[in-house]
C-alpha positions, 0 to 999 in steps of 0.5 A: 605877782603870784608865786608857787610856794610848793618848795617853801611849804615843804621846808616849813612842815616842821612847824605843823603836826599835820600838813594843813594843805591836805584837808579843807579843815587844815586850809581853813585853819591857816587862811582864817587863822592868818585873817584872825591874827591880822585883825585881832592881834596874836595875843587876842587870837586863840584856837578856841576863837579860831575853832568857833570861826571855822565851825570846828572843835578847838581840839581839831586845830591842835591836831595840826599845830601844837600851840599858837607859837608854832602856828606863828612860826609857820606863818613867818617861815611861809612869808620869808620863804616866799620873799626868799623865793622872789629874791632868788628869782630876781638875783638870776635876772639879767639886770644890774645889781642896783636894779635887782636891789630896787626890785627886792626892795619893792618886794620887801615894802609891799608883800606879794600875794601868796597862793595857798592851795588854790586860795590867794592870801593877800600879801598885805594881810600877812605883811601886817602880821610880820610887821606887828608880830614877828618880834614875838618869834625870836624875842623869846627865852627859847629862841636858841632852841627854835633856831637850832630846829630851823625856825628862822631858816627862810629869814636867814636865807633871805638875809643871805641872798640880799647880802650876796647882792649887796656884796656884788653891788658894792664889793668894798662894803664890809658889812653886807649882812648887817646892812641886809638884816637892817634893811629888812628890819627897817621895812618893818619897824619904820612902817609900824612907827609911821602908822602908830608912833609917828614921832619916831620916824620921818617915813610917810611924812613926805610922800607915801610910807612905801615910797619914803621907805624905798627912797631912804633905803636907796640912799643907804645903798648909795652910801655903801659906794663910799670908801667904807673899807678904808674908813673901817680900817682907820676906825679900827686903828684909832680904837 
């Protein structure tokens, strides 16, 4: 499914010095930069290598992005903005809360394609970056400053929308935001574990990674239907 991400790109321009969508060079920087990070990894990708790949001086890339970290923030904000746009549209559909959660889970486990100024960026390519590199955007010494400047607005909006739907699905469940952020984390980490550290997970050992993830998370969603409100109260009283 293709998504028109015009509003998303407007909201993430803070990470770029110059809108990369406006020139062929800028579009090349983003599309080829994503491909290079997905292929080489964030540490191995450099603006010098990217410049050589697109046939442009390294200095020209710095006219668009201050550094690699800002470029990664741009990519992550673009991804989560696209996911959040899907979540918003799903929430507005005339389906049951459980059906909507299943649809969002499908999106989280298999990223859709992003349309970037007439170029289709394959969702799986960005998804690979999100899985392996997203932690590098917030496990930093300047995370509070980045957060203050809106670096994680699209991720937090995605989490809020999922939490909103969880609250509607299971009104008595006391931890909708914690579960929403945990679901997001699990779709990333356990896919990574299954592919690289398989002894740390059961995901991918029964059917496919995606289907196992969806089955497991759906079980967690069903668990929210238990009397968690009463159980949480009893636990607090016992402490």
